[in-house]
C-alpha positions as CSV (number, residue, x, y, z in Angstrom):
1,M,0.1,25.7,17.8
2,L,-1.7,24.2,14.9
3,G,-4.7,26.1,15.4
4,L,-7.8,26.0,13.7
5,I,-6.4,23.6,11.4
6,T,-5.7,20.4,14.4
7,I,-9.1,21.4,16.1
8,T,-10.8,21.2,13.0
9,S,-9.1,18.0,11.9
10,V,-10.1,16.2,15.0
11,I,-13.3,17.4,15.1
12,R,-14.2,16.3,11.8
13,N,-12.9,13.1,12.9
14,W,-15.1,12.8,15.5
15,R,-17.9,13.7,13.5
16,N,-17.2,11.2,10.7
17,N,-16.5,8.3,13.5
18,L,-19.5,8.7,14.8
19,R,-22.0,9.7,12.1
20,P,-19.7,8.1,8.9
21,E,-22.8,8.9,6.2
22,E,-23.8,11.8,7.3
23,G,-20.4,13.1,7.6
24,R,-19.2,12.1,4.2
25,N,-22.2,12.4,1.7
26,E,-24.1,15.7,3.6
27,K,-21.1,18.0,4.7
28,R,-19.0,17.7,1.8
29,P,-21.4,19.8,-0.5
30,V,-21.2,22.4,2.1
31,E,-18.0,22.9,2.9
32,R,-17.6,23.1,-1.0
33,E,-19.9,26.1,-1.0
34,A,-17.9,27.3,1.5
35,N,-15.5,27.9,-0.2
36,D,-17.0,30.8,-1.7
37,K,-19.0,32.2,1.7
38,C,-16.6,32.0,4.3
39,E,-19.3,33.2,6.6
40,T,-21.7,29.9,6.4
41,N,-18.2,28.0,6.6
42,A,-17.6,29.6,9.9
43,E,-21.6,29.3,11.1
44,V,-21.1,25.4,10.0
45,E,-18.1,25.0,12.5
46,R,-19.5,26.6,15.3
47,N,-22.9,24.7,15.0
48,F,-21.2,21.5,14.2
49,D,-23.2,19.5,17.0
50,I,-26.7,20.6,16.0
51,D,-29.1,17.6,15.4
52,E,-26.1,15.2,16.7
53,P,-26.6,13.7,20.0
54,P,-24.9,15.5,23.3
55,I,-21.3,15.2,23.2
56,S,-20.2,13.5,26.8
57,I,-17.8,14.6,29.2
58,C,-16.0,11.4,28.6
59,F,-15.6,12.3,24.8
60,L,-14.4,15.7,25.8
61,F,-11.7,14.2,27.3
62,H,-10.7,11.8,24.8
63,L,-11.3,14.5,22.3
64,F,-8.7,16.9,24.6
65,D,-6.2,13.7,25.0
66,F,-6.0,13.7,20.9
67,F,-5.4,17.6,20.4
68,L,-2.7,16.9,23.0
69,L,-0.8,14.2,21.9
70,L,-1.0,15.8,18.5
71,E,0.3,19.3,20.1
72,T,3.3,17.1,21.5
73,I,4.1,15.1,18.4
74,M,4.4,18.5,16.2
75,A,6.1,20.8,19.2
76,E,8.8,17.5,19.4
77,F,10.0,19.3,16.0
78,K,10.0,22.8,16.4
79,L,13.2,24.3,17.2
80,P,13.2,28.0,18.6
81,N,15.9,30.0,17.2
82,E,17.8,29.8,20.9
83,T,17.9,26.3,20.1
84,L,19.5,26.4,16.8
85,R,22.0,28.8,18.2
86,R,23.2,26.2,20.7
87,M,23.9,23.7,18.3
88,M,25.8,26.4,16.2
89,A,27.7,26.8,19.2
90,H,28.2,22.9,19.3
91,M,29.1,22.8,15.9
92,S,31.4,25.7,15.6
93,R,33.9,24.2,18.9
94,N,33.6,20.6,17.3
95,M,34.6,22.6,13.7
96,D,38.4,23.4,15.9
97,K,38.7,20.2,17.4
98,G,38.7,19.1,13.5
99,L,40.7,21.6,12.6
100,E,43.1,20.3,15.0
101,G,42.6,16.9,15.3
102,G,40.0,15.8,12.6
103,P,37.7,12.8,13.1
104,K,39.4,11.0,16.6
105,K,38.9,14.3,18.1
106,S,35.9,15.6,17.2
107,T,32.2,14.5,15.0
108,V,32.9,17.3,12.6
109,S,35.9,15.7,11.0
110,M,37.1,19.3,9.0
111,L,38.9,16.7,6.4
112,P,41.5,18.6,4.2
113,S,41.2,18.4,0.8
114,F,44.1,19.6,-0.7
115,V,42.5,21.6,-3.1
116,P,43.9,25.2,-3.0
117,E,42.3,27.4,-5.4
118,L,38.9,27.9,-6.6
119,P,38.5,28.4,-10.9
120,D,40.6,31.7,-11.8
121,G,38.2,31.1,-15.7
122,T,41.9,30.4,-17.5
123,E,41.3,26.4,-17.0
124,E,41.1,25.1,-20.1
125,G,41.7,21.5,-22.0
126,R,39.7,18.1,-22.2
127,F,39.4,15.7,-18.7
128,I,37.5,13.0,-17.4
129,A,34.9,13.3,-14.8
130,M,33.8,10.4,-12.7
131,D,30.9,10.7,-10.0
132,L,29.9,8.0,-7.1
133,G,27.8,9.0,-5.2
134,G,24.9,7.6,-3.6
135,T,24.0,4.4,-5.8
136,N,24.4,6.1,-9.1
137,L,27.8,6.3,-11.2
138,R,28.5,8.9,-13.8
139,V,31.5,8.8,-16.2
140,M,31.9,12.5,-17.9
141,L,34.1,13.7,-20.6
142,M,34.3,17.9,-20.4
143,D,35.6,20.0,-22.7
144,I,36.5,23.2,-21.1
145,I,37.1,26.7,-22.8
146,P,37.8,29.9,-21.2
147,G,34.1,32.5,-21.8
148,E,32.4,29.2,-23.1
149,E,29.9,27.1,-21.6
150,L,31.2,23.8,-20.2
151,K,30.3,20.8,-22.6
152,T,29.7,17.4,-21.6
153,E,29.0,13.9,-23.2
154,Q,28.1,11.5,-19.9
155,F,26.9,8.0,-19.3
156,N,24.7,6.9,-16.0
157,T,24.5,3.7,-14.5
158,R,23.1,2.6,-11.0
159,I,25.9,0.4,-8.9
160,P,23.5,-3.0,-9.0
161,N,23.8,-4.6,-5.2
162,W,26.1,-7.1,-5.7
163,A,29.0,-4.6,-6.1
164,M,27.7,-2.1,-3.2
165,H,28.0,-5.1,-0.8
166,G,30.3,-7.5,-2.3
167,T,34.4,-6.8,-2.3
168,G,36.1,-3.4,-3.5
169,E,37.6,-5.4,-5.4
170,Q,34.4,-6.0,-7.5
171,L,33.1,-2.9,-7.0
172,F,36.2,-0.8,-8.9
173,D,36.7,-3.2,-11.1
174,Y,33.0,-2.6,-12.3
175,I,33.3,1.2,-11.9
176,T,36.7,0.8,-14.3
177,K,34.7,-1.4,-16.6
178,C,32.0,1.3,-17.2
179,L,34.7,3.8,-17.3
180,A,36.5,1.9,-20.2
181,E,33.7,1.2,-22.3
182,F,32.5,4.8,-22.2
183,L,36.3,5.8,-23.3
184,I,36.3,2.9,-26.1
185,E,32.8,4.4,-27.2
186,K,34.5,8.4,-27.4
187,G,37.5,7.3,-29.4
188,V,39.9,8.6,-26.2
189,E,40.9,5.7,-24.6
190,N,44.7,6.3,-25.7
191,D,45.0,9.7,-25.3
192,G,45.9,10.0,-21.5
193,L,43.3,12.5,-20.3
194,P,43.4,13.7,-16.9
195,V,40.5,12.3,-14.5
196,G,39.2,14.1,-11.2
197,F,37.0,11.5,-9.3
198,T,34.2,12.7,-7.5
199,F,33.9,10.2,-4.3
200,S,31.2,11.0,-2.0
201,Y,32.2,9.4,1.4
202,P,34.2,10.3,4.0
203,C,37.9,9.7,3.9
204,D,41.4,10.6,4.9
205,Q,42.8,12.6,2.5
206,K,46.7,13.0,2.3
207,S,46.8,14.4,-0.5
208,L,44.9,15.1,-4.0
209,R,45.6,12.0,-5.3
210,S,45.6,9.6,-1.7
211,A,42.7,9.1,0.0
212,T,41.9,6.7,2.6
213,L,37.9,5.6,3.3
214,L,37.1,6.3,7.0
215,R,33.7,4.5,6.6
216,W,31.0,3.8,3.5
217,T,27.7,6.0,4.1
218,K,24.9,5.8,1.5
219,G,23.8,2.1,1.6
220,F,27.6,0.9,0.6
221,E,29.0,-2.3,2.5
222,A,31.6,-3.2,0.3
223,S,34.3,-5.1,2.0
224,G,38.4,-4.2,2.0
225,V,38.0,-0.5,1.2
226,V,37.4,1.2,4.6
227,G,40.8,2.2,5.7
228,E,42.5,1.2,2.3
229,D,43.4,4.3,-0.2
230,V,40.8,4.5,-3.0
231,V,42.6,6.0,-5.7
232,K,45.6,3.4,-5.3
233,L,42.1,0.9,-5.6
234,L,40.8,2.5,-8.8
235,E,44.4,2.8,-10.3
236,K,45.0,-1.0,-9.6
237,S,41.9,-2.1,-11.5
238,I,42.8,0.5,-14.3
239,A,46.7,-1.5,-14.8
240,K,44.8,-4.5,-14.8
241,R,42.2,-4.2,-17.4
242,G,45.3,-2.7,-19.8
243,D,43.2,-1.2,-22.6
244,I,42.8,2.6,-21.4
245,N,45.8,5.2,-20.9
246,V,44.4,7.9,-18.0
247,E,45.8,9.6,-15.0
248,V,43.9,10.0,-12.0
249,L,44.7,13.7,-11.1
250,A,42.5,14.4,-8.1
251,L,40.1,12.8,-5.9
252,I,36.9,14.8,-4.6
253,N,34.1,14.9,-2.3
254,D,30.8,16.5,-4.1
255,T,30.8,19.1,-1.7
256,V,34.0,20.5,-2.8
257,G,33.2,20.0,-6.4
258,T,29.9,21.9,-5.5
259,M,31.7,24.8,-3.9
260,V,33.9,25.0,-7.0
261,A,30.9,24.8,-9.2
262,A,29.3,27.3,-8.1
263,A,32.9,29.4,-7.9
264,H,32.9,28.9,-11.7
265,E,29.1,30.1,-12.0
266,T,29.6,33.3,-10.1
267,G,33.3,34.6,-11.7
268,G,34.9,32.9,-8.7
269,Q,33.1,33.8,-6.1
270,C,31.7,31.3,-3.6
271,H,32.5,31.0,0.4
272,I,30.8,27.7,0.9
273,G,29.8,24.5,-0.7
274,V,26.2,22.9,0.4
275,I,24.7,19.3,-0.4
276,I,21.7,18.4,0.8
277,A,20.1,15.2,-0.6
278,T,20.5,11.9,0.5
279,G,22.8,13.5,3.0
280,T,24.4,16.6,4.3
281,N,28.0,17.7,3.9
282,A,29.8,21.3,3.4
283,S,32.7,22.5,2.2
284,Y,34.6,26.2,2.6
285,M,38.0,28.1,2.2
286,E,40.3,28.0,5.2
287,D,43.6,29.4,5.8
288,I,46.4,27.0,5.8
289,S,47.4,28.5,9.7
290,K,44.4,27.4,11.2
291,I,45.0,23.5,9.5
292,K,46.4,21.9,12.0
293,Y,45.2,17.9,11.1
294,G,46.4,16.2,7.8
295,L,49.2,18.1,6.7
296,S,52.0,16.2,8.9
297,E,50.6,13.0,7.6
298,S,50.4,14.8,3.8
299,T,52.1,13.1,0.9
300,T,52.7,16.2,-0.7
301,D,54.8,19.8,0.4
302,Y,51.6,21.5,0.4
303,K,52.7,25.3,-0.4
304,Y,49.6,27.4,-1.0
305,P,48.3,30.0,1.6
306,T,44.6,28.2,1.6
307,M,43.1,24.8,1.2
308,I,39.2,23.7,0.7
309,I,37.9,22.2,4.1
310,D,35.4,19.3,3.8
311,T,33.5,19.6,7.2
312,E,31.8,15.7,7.1
313,W,29.2,17.6,9.2
314,G,27.1,14.5,8.5
315,G,28.6,12.9,11.3
316,F,27.6,15.7,13.8
317,G,25.8,14.7,17.3
318,D,27.7,10.9,16.9
319,H,28.6,11.6,20.4
320,S,25.6,12.6,21.7
321,E,26.4,16.5,21.7
322,A,23.1,17.1,19.6
323,D,20.7,14.7,21.9
324,Y,18.6,18.0,22.7
325,I,17.5,18.7,18.9
326,L,16.2,14.4,18.5
327,T,13.0,13.5,18.9
328,Q,11.8,10.0,20.0
329,Y,11.1,9.4,16.0
330,D,14.4,10.0,15.4
331,K,16.0,8.0,17.5
332,I,13.4,5.1,16.3
333,V,14.7,5.7,12.8
334,D,18.3,5.5,14.1
335,S,17.8,2.4,15.6
336,F,16.3,0.7,12.7
337,S,18.9,2.0,10.2
338,E,21.8,0.7,8.4
339,H,24.4,2.3,11.0
340,P,23.0,3.6,14.1
341,G,24.1,6.1,16.1
342,V,26.2,7.0,13.0
343,N,25.9,10.1,10.8
344,T,23.0,11.4,13.4
345,F,22.9,15.1,11.4
346,D,22.8,13.3,8.0
347,K,19.5,11.7,9.0
348,L,18.1,14.6,10.6
349,V,18.8,16.8,7.5
350,G,19.1,14.7,4.2
351,G,16.6,12.9,2.5
352,K,17.5,9.2,3.2
353,C,15.7,9.3,6.7
354,M,13.0,12.0,6.2
355,G,10.6,10.1,5.0
356,E,10.9,7.0,7.5
357,V,10.5,9.6,10.1
358,V,7.1,11.0,8.8
359,R,5.8,7.7,8.2
360,V,6.9,6.7,12.6
361,V,5.1,9.9,13.4
362,L,1.7,8.7,11.1
363,E,1.8,5.4,12.5
364,K,1.6,7.0,16.0
365,L,-1.1,9.0,15.0
366,T,-2.9,6.4,13.9
367,R,-2.4,3.3,16.1
368,A,-3.6,6.1,18.4
369,G,-6.7,6.7,16.5
370,V,-6.1,10.1,15.4
371,L,-5.3,9.1,11.7
372,F,-7.3,7.2,9.5
373,D,-10.2,5.8,12.3
374,G,-7.2,3.9,13.4
375,R,-7.2,1.8,11.1
376,G,-4.0,2.5,8.2
377,S,-2.8,-0.1,6.7
378,E,-0.4,-3.0,6.2
379,T,2.1,-0.7,3.8
380,L,1.9,2.3,6.3
381,F,3.2,0.0,8.9
382,K,6.1,-1.6,7.4
383,R,9.6,0.4,7.4
384,D,10.6,2.4,4.6
385,S,7.7,2.0,2.6
386,F,7.2,6.4,2.6
387,P,10.2,7.7,0.8
388,T,11.1,11.1,1.0
389,K,9.6,11.6,-2.2
390,Y,6.3,11.3,-1.3
391,I,7.0,14.7,1.2
392,S,7.6,16.7,-1.9
393,E,5.0,15.3,-3.8
394,I,2.3,16.1,-1.1
395,L,3.4,19.5,-0.8
396,R,3.8,20.0,-4.3
397,D,-0.4,20.0,-4.4
398,E,-1.8,23.0,-5.4
399,S,-4.2,24.9,-3.2
400,G,-7.5,22.4,-2.7
401,S,-6.6,20.2,-5.3
402,Y,-5.0,17.2,-3.2
403,I,-4.4,14.9,-6.3
404,N,-0.8,13.8,-5.2
405,I,-1.8,12.9,-1.5
406,R,-4.4,10.8,-2.7
407,D,-3.0,9.1,-5.0
408,I,0.2,8.5,-2.4
409,M,-3.1,7.2,-0.4
410,G,-3.7,4.4,-2.6
411,E,-0.2,3.1,-2.9
412,L,0.0,3.0,0.6
413,G,-3.5,0.8,0.4
414,I,-5.1,3.6,2.4
415,D,-8.5,3.3,0.9
416,Q,-10.5,4.8,3.7
417,Y,-9.5,8.5,4.8
418,N,-11.3,12.2,5.1
419,F,-10.4,15.7,4.6
420,S,-9.2,16.0,8.0
421,D,-6.6,13.0,7.3
422,M,-5.2,14.3,4.3
423,L,-4.5,17.6,5.9
424,L,-3.0,16.2,9.0
425,V,-0.9,14.1,7.1
426,R,0.3,17.4,4.9
427,E,0.8,18.9,8.3
428,V,3.2,16.3,9.4
429,C,5.7,16.5,6.6
430,I,5.5,20.0,6.4
431,V,6.7,19.6,10.6
432,V,9.4,17.4,9.8
433,S,11.1,18.9,6.1
434,H,11.1,22.5,7.8
435,R,12.4,21.3,10.8
436,A,15.5,19.8,8.4
437,A,15.3,22.8,6.9
438,N,16.1,24.8,9.7
439,L,19.1,22.7,11.3
440,G,20.9,22.9,7.6
441,A,20.5,26.9,7.8
442,A,21.9,26.6,10.8
443,A,25.0,24.3,9.9
444,I,25.6,27.1,7.0
445,A,24.9,29.8,9.7
446,C,27.4,28.9,11.3
447,I,30.5,28.3,8.9
448,L,29.4,32.0,7.7
449,N,29.3,33.6,10.8
450,R,33.1,31.6,11.2
451,I,34.1,33.3,7.7
452,R,32.9,36.5,8.4
453,K,32.8,38.5,5.6
454,K,30.1,41.1,4.5
455,N,28.9,39.5,1.5
456,M,29.0,35.7,1.0
457,V,27.8,33.1,-1.8
458,A,26.6,29.8,-0.7
459,G,26.1,27.2,-3.4
460,I,23.7,24.7,-3.2
461,D,23.1,21.3,-4.6
462,G,21.4,17.9,-3.9
463,S,17.7,16.4,-4.5
464,T,16.2,17.3,-1.4
465,Y,16.9,20.9,-1.5
466,K,16.1,21.4,-5.1
467,Y,12.9,19.1,-5.4
468,H,11.3,19.9,-2.1
469,P,8.6,22.9,-2.9
470,F,9.7,25.3,0.0
471,F,13.1,23.7,1.1
472,D,14.9,26.7,-0.1
473,F,12.7,29.7,0.9
474,W,13.3,28.2,4.7
475,V,16.5,27.7,4.5
476,H,16.8,31.2,3.1
477,D,14.9,32.7,5.5
478,K,16.1,31.0,8.4
479,L,19.7,32.2,7.6
480,K,18.5,35.7,7.7
481,E,17.8,35.1,11.6
482,L,20.6,33.3,12.5
483,V,23.7,35.3,10.6
484,D,25.3,37.7,12.7
485,P,24.7,41.4,11.9
486,G,26.0,43.0,9.2
487,I,26.5,40.1,7.4
488,K,25.1,39.5,3.6
489,F,25.1,36.4,1.5
490,K,23.4,35.3,-1.7
491,L,22.4,31.1,-2.2
492,I,23.2,29.7,-5.7
493,Q,21.5,26.5,-6.4
494,T,24.5,24.3,-8.3
495,A,23.8,22.3,-10.7
496,D,25.9,19.3,-11.2
497,G,28.7,20.3,-8.6
498,S,29.9,16.9,-8.3
499,G,30.4,16.4,-12.0
500,K,31.5,19.2,-13.5
501,G,33.6,20.2,-10.0
502,A,35.6,17.5,-10.5
503,A,36.7,18.6,-14.0
504,L,36.8,22.0,-13.2
505,I,38.9,20.7,-10.4
506,T,41.4,18.9,-12.5
507,A,41.6,21.4,-14.2
508,I,42.5,23.5,-11.7
509,I,45.2,20.8,-10.8
510,A,46.6,21.0,-14.0
511,R,46.9,24.5,-14.2
512,L,48.8,24.6,-11.1
513,N,50.9,22.0,-12.3
514,K,51.7,23.9,-15.6
515,R,52.6,27.0,-13.4
516,K,55.1,25.0,-11.4
517,Q,56.4,23.9,-14.4
518,Q,56.8,27.2,-16.0
519,Q,58.3,28.3,-12.7
520,C,60.7,25.5,-12.7
521,K,61.7,26.4,-16.2
522,I,61.9,30.0,-15.2
523,D,64.2,29.3,-11.7
524,Q,66.7,26.7,-13.7
525,H,67.2,29.4,-16.3
526,I,67.7,32.3,-13.7
527,I,70.1,29.6,-12.0
528,S,71.6,29.0,-15.1
529,I,72.3,32.7,-15.8
530,G,73.4,33.0,-12.3
531,Q,76.1,30.4,-13.4
532,N,77.3,32.5,-16.6
533,V,77.5,35.5,-14.5
534,E,79.5,33.9,-12.2
535,Q,81.8,32.3,-14.9
536,I,82.2,36.2,-16.4
537,S,83.3,37.3,-13.5
538,E,85.7,34.5,-12.8
539,I,87.2,35.2,-16.5
540,K,87.2,38.9,-15.5
541,E,89.1,38.1,-12.1
542,N,91.1,35.7,-13.9
543,G,92.1,38.4,-16.3
544,K,92.8,41.0,-13.3
545,E,95.2,39.1,-12.2
546,S,96.8,37.6,-15.5
547,M,97.5,41.4,-16.5
548,K,99.0,42.3,-13.2
549,E,101.3,39.3,-13.1
550,K,102.2,40.6,-16.9
551,Q,102.5,44.0,-15.6
552,K,104.7,42.9,-13.0
553,E,107.0,40.6,-15.5
554,R,107.4,43.8,-17.7
555,I,108.3,46.1,-14.2
556,D,110.7,43.4,-13.3
557,E,112.1,43.3,-17.2
558,V,112.9,46.7,-16.8
559,N,114.1,46.4,-13.5
560,L,116.7,44.2,-15.2
561,V,117.7,46.7,-18.1
562,T,118.3,49.4,-15.4
563,D,120.3,47.6,-13.5
564,D,123.0,47.4,-16.4
565,M,122.8,50.7,-17.2
566,P,125.3,53.7,-16.1
567,I,124.2,55.8,-13.4
568,N,125.4,59.1,-15.2
569,G,123.4,59.9,-18.7
570,S,120.0,60.3,-19.8
571,F,117.3,58.5,-20.7
572,N,114.8,58.2,-23.6
573,G,111.8,55.8,-23.7
574,E,108.7,55.1,-25.5
575,I,105.9,52.9,-25.3
576,Q,105.3,50.8,-28.3
577,N,103.2,47.7,-28.3
578,G,102.8,47.9,-24.8
579,M,106.9,47.5,-24.6
580,I,109.0,50.2,-23.1
581,H,112.0,50.7,-24.7
582,L,114.4,52.9,-23.4
583,S,118.3,54.3,-24.7
584,T,120.7,56.2,-23.4
585,S,122.2,59.5,-24.6
């Protein structure tokens, strides 16, 4: 599978082990010259055993073992389209189960967001956006003006470990402290501004202002939060301070925010929002008729035809339904993770575990003698010593330079390595991250195939997607192979979906609330008019009855007069002022 690169790497390792000084000092100049003369390079490779001791049968078997081990490792990460389509079918079935029963019925929870619409371009006003994602907190003051770019002022900070691993009260008090200091600095602490809070953790949402945390992810372990309403915890901390006047209008997931932000950038056109960062997740717009879970328990009367669904697909595989895409290295990394057996798909696609998977593979190759002459380093053999950013840096090396990988070898404490070692490290980085991109593409294709519209837009955000030099290309390339025939799609990279999205969703809700208030006034006016019409009708009816009574009285008076008149004679009569005057002759 790896072809000439793999064979060359193994052979060069053998040659350098056998005659290290000659291999390093004499052959490198030949290789540099061979860059300009391919024929010379081919000749050198074909005659690598000239002036070398004869290769023993034992060594050939040993060389074959190396090659077989390398091929076996690399093959585990290569997923054919047949396997990816199998995964898509399993994920789609889990989505159906999630829409029906939520996290109790499916590892793809399909949580309702209670966000009914995408931006229509009329949103305006000043809003506060808060974003708690990963280990960072951002507080933003955003001015939204129709037809103009969002104007943003923001404050960034890292959540300290004592807040991440302490009590929920400590965590939300710290968040509120940051919010208050920012608002006071900007002089808007008493303006009663609406707040949109991006909370990027699995929540069972009952309304836009009510969401119960299902579980912590991304390294958080604050006690007393799981099973509690996140909005109430935040409002409690705000009330305890008493020095800021704000209204928490909406709590959202970062993926929902990404979808809304992408729609704002494309004139309202976005069908799926995707995050590929530390973890991975997606959201899309679903017909309300298909959503069963969460609506009956809702604390609000939802009357819209559609709703954005937060898939929480990062949990796919937690019930062993995707074991066929796991490698032995994934299982090793999972066993040492903070939450073993949880967020399986997150660990396969997101960046939190990608670097560690590469490290475990490199450790195995080193201990088998394929890499670094079998020596490696103490740092390389230490868990979590190979962050995912190393993958992007290694693959960003310009062709032939290998500057970044040499720097990383130094950081890992590996002093003795050769060209073939660098090629193999790069190859492992490619294979592991390419697998992640293919799985991400398969999940996106699963949703696009469910929506089944001819032209669709997917907004994608996240550090892994943005900073890996080939990830976006790999995702797009694989999507073309996996979407159903006739479906066209466009991928757009969305900047700051969790920040802009929170403000935009708050603006959408403010717009809808304003529309509701206007509709209520119209309804009240109509009711008032209706009541007036009824009163007028009643007056008319009463008037008619009164006239009838008066006419009857006049007729009775006439009858009384005529009863006293002689039978023989003639009558003369006239009407004056509504009265009948009779005379006889």
